[in-house]
C-alpha positions in Angstrom: 0.0 0.0 0.0 1.2 3.5 -0.8 -0.5 6.6 0.7 0.8 10.1 0.1 0.4 11.2 3.8 2.1 8.0 5.2 5.9 7.8 5.2 6.3 10.2 2.3 4.4 7.9 0.0 6.7 4.9 0.5 5.1 1.5 0.3 4.2 -0.5 3.5 2.6 -3.9 4.0 1.4 -5.0 7.4 1.3 -8.6 6.2 5.1 -8.6 6.2 5.1 -8.1 9.9 2.2 -10.4 10.8 4.1 -13.0 12.8 5.7 -10.3 15.0 2.4 -8.4 15.1 0.6 -11.5 16.5 3.3 -12.1 19.1 4.2 -8.6 20.2 1.4 -6.1 19.5 -1.3 -7.6 21.7 -0.5 -5.0 24.4 -3.9 -3.4 25.2 -4.7 -3.5 28.9 -7.9 -4.4 30.8 -8.4 -0.7 31.3 -8.5 -0.1 27.6 -11.0 -2.8 26.9 -13.2 -1.8 29.9 -13.5 1.7 28.5 -15.0 0.2 25.3 -17.5 -1.6 27.4 -18.3 1.4 29.5 -19.1 3.3 26.3 -22.0 0.8 25.8 -20.3 -0.9 22.8 -19.8 -4.6 22.2 -22.6 -5.6 24.5 -24.3 -9.0 24.4 -26.2 -9.5 21.1 -24.5 -6.5 19.5 -23.2 -6.8 16.0 -19.8 -5.2 15.7 -17.6 -4.5 12.7 -13.9 -4.2 13.5 -12.1 -2.4 10.7 -8.3 -2.9 10.3 -8.6 -5.8 12.7 -5.0 -6.9 12.1 -4.6 -10.1 14.1 -8.0 -9.8 15.6 -6.8 -8.3 18.9 -10.0 -6.4 19.7 -12.5 -9.1 18.8 -10.5 -11.8 20.6 -10.5 -9.8 23.9 -14.0 -8.4 23.6 -15.7 -11.7 22.5 -16.4 -12.7 26.1 -18.9 -9.8 26.5 -21.3 -11.4 24.1 -21.1 -9.3 20.9 -21.0 -10.9 17.5 -17.9 -9.7 15.6 -16.8 -9.3 12.0 -13.1 -8.4 11.7 -11.9 -6.9 8.4 -8.4 -6.4 7.2 -6.7 -5.8 3.8 -3.9 -8.2 4.6 -4.4 -11.9 4.1 -1.4 -12.6 6.4 -3.0 -10.6 9.2 -6.3 -12.4 8.8 -4.6 -15.7 8.8 -3.0 -14.9 12.1 -6.4 -13.6 13.4 -8.1 -16.9 12.5 -5.3 -18.9 14.1 -5.5 -16.9 17.4 -9.3 -17.0 17.4 -9.7 -20.7 17.2 -12.7 -21.8 19.2 -14.3 -18.3 19.0 -17.3 -17.6 16.8 -15.6 -14.6 15.1 -16.0 -13.9 11.3 -12.9 -12.6 9.5 -12.9 -11.1 6.0 -10.0 -10.0 3.8 -11.0 -6.7 2.3 -10.1 -3.0 2.1 -12.3 -1.2 4.6 -13.8 1.0 1.8 -15.1 -2.2 0.1 -16.8 -3.8 3.0 -20.4 -4.5 2.0 -23.2 -5.6 4.4 -26.9 -4.9 4.4 -28.4 -1.7 5.7 -28.7 -1.4 9.4 -26.5 -4.5 10.1 -24.2 -3.2 12.9 -24.7 -1.7 16.3 -21.1 -0.4 16.4 -17.9 -0.1 14.3 -14.5 -0.2 15.9 -11.3 1.2 14.2 -8.1 1.0 16.3 -4.7 2.2 15.1 -6.0 2.2 11.6 -8.3 5.1 10.7 -5.4 7.1 9.1 -5.1 4.5 6.4 -8.8 4.7 5.2 -10.3 7.0 2.6 -13.0 8.5 4.8 -14.8 10.1 1.9 -15.6 6.6 0.5 -15.8 4.8 3.8 -18.2 7.0 5.9 -21.3 6.8 3.7 -20.9 3.0 3.6 -20.7 2.9 7.4 -23.6 5.2 7.7 -25.7 2.8 5.6 -24.6 -0.4 7.5 -25.0 1.1 11.0 -28.3 0.9 12.8 -30.0 4.1 13.9 -28.0 5.8 16.6 -25.1 3.3 15.9 -21.6 4.4 16.9 -18.1 4.4 15.4 -15.3 4.2 18.0 -11.9 5.4 16.6 -9.1 4.5 19.0 -5.3 4.4 19.2 -2.7 3.6 21.8 0.5 5.5 21.3 3.7 5.4 23.3 4.9 8.8 24.5 8.6 9.2 23.5 9.0 12.5 25.5 8.5 10.5 28.7 10.7 7.5 28.0 14.3 7.5 27.0 13.9 4.0 25.8 11.0 4.9 23.5 12.9 8.0 22.3 16.1 6.0 21.6 14.2 3.4 19.7 12.5 6.0 17.6 15.8 7.6 16.8 17.2 4.3 15.6 14.1 3.6 13.4 14.5 7.0 11.8 18.2 6.4 11.3 17.4 3.3 9.2 14.2 4.5 7.7 14.1 8.3 7.6 10.8 8.3 5.7 8.8 6.9 8.7 6.5 9.5 10.0 5.2 7.6 13.0 7.5 9.2 15.5 7.3 12.1 17.9 3.8 11.6 19.3 2.5 14.3 21.6 -0.6 14.1 23.7 -3.6 15.5 21.7 -5.7 18.5 22.4 -9.3 17.8 21.9 -10.8 21.1 20.8 -13.3 20.1 18.1 -11.6 22.3 15.5 -8.4 20.4 15.9 -9.7 16.9 15.4 -8.0 15.0 12.6 -9.1 15.9 9.1 -10.6 12.4 8.6 -12.7 12.9 11.7 -13.9 16.3 10.6 -15.0 14.7 7.3 -16.8 12.0 9.1 -18.8 14.6 11.0 -20.1 15.9 7.8 -21.2 12.5 6.6 -24.2 11.9 8.9 -22.3 11.6 12.2 -21.9 13.8 15.2 -19.1 13.8 17.8 -20.5 11.9 20.7 -17.4 11.7 23.0 -13.6 12.3 22.8 -11.1 11.7 25.5 -7.6 10.4 26.3 -5.9 8.8 29.2 -2.5 7.4 30.0 -1.8 3.7 30.3 1.6 2.3 31.5 2.6 -0.8 29.5 5.2 -3.2 30.8 7.8 -4.6 28.4 10.9 -6.8 28.6 13.8 -6.0 26.3 12.6 -8.8 24.0 9.0 -7.7 23.9 9.9 -4.1 23.2 12.3 -5.1 20.5 9.5 -7.2 19.0 7.0 -4.3 19.3 9.4 -1.9 17.5 10.2 -4.5 14.8 6.5 -4.9 14.2 6.0 -1.2 13.6 5.3 0.4 10.2 8.8 1.9 10.1 10.6 -1.5 10.3 8.7 -4.8 9.8 5.9 -3.4 7.6 8.2 -1.0 5.6 9.9 -1.4 2.3 13.3 -1.9 3.9 15.3 -4.8 2.6 16.0 -7.8 4.8 19.6 -6.6 5.1 18.5 -3.1 6.3 16.1 -4.6 8.8 18.9 -6.8 10.2 21.2 -3.8 10.5 18.5 -2.0 12.5 17.9 -5.0 14.7 21.6 -5.4 15.5 21.9 -1.7 16.6 18.6 -1.8 18.5 19.5 -4.9 20.4 22.8 -3.3 21.4 20.9 -0.2 22.6 18.5 -2.4 24.6 21.3 -4.3 26.2 22.0 -1.1 28.2 18.4 -0.9 29.4 16.7 -2.7 32.4 15.4 -6.2 31.6 11.8 -5.0 32.5 10.5 -1.5 32.1 7.3 0.5 31.7 6.5 2.9 28.8 3.7 5.3 29.2 1.1 5.2 26.4 -1.8 7.6 25.6 -5.1 5.9 24.8 -7.2 8.1 22.6 -10.9 7.6 22.0 -13.1 9.4 19.5 -16.7 8.3 19.3 -19.0 9.3 16.5 -22.8 8.8 16.6 -25.0 8.2 13.6 -27.7 11.0 13.3 
């Protein structure tokens, strides 16, 4: 996939990082999932569409609350991992771009989109979601971002990613301000497509890593594992990153910001 606003238009493919993604990116905490439930989403008998499902992290963890999930991802490799990890759970997975998902009118009570909305064409997607959502249905757009300014380890890892892939634009996250006029452009567009802003908030979550799991988390990011770097370039990054991590504690916490933007169909 190539998008002008992502990594200076350089190609990326999450399928290349699927094995690491399945092993190292399942880092959302109970607090994160509980917030989704507190919003009244994913209740028993709800039908929920999870866009950009990746390895099915959200459906797998929210399945126990009784909702019926459909997980969608553009990557066959990601969906293959999702199906493997969801064995024994009644979760439907579909390989498809989000903009081409097609279900009957009024099918879903809620749509989830975590760490993925920036990859979608909202102008195409939002009218389709409007049609497929039930009256008063909601879209919950989420992310969980490490805060490099509060962790020398996260900051150092970002510097190394940029050294080996200077086109990566996923670095330098700063906590958001939530004045409505400063919401991301895609959200602004969504709010002109039959949706209104229902809630928006952020809160910090400390996530515990070992040196191995943090290395895997970074390797599974768009700037390395999903990038267009060659195997030799990725190996060079890994060697340098592991030397950096050898100087860090074996176990450490990195503060993340959980961001929720909830839109309601009107």
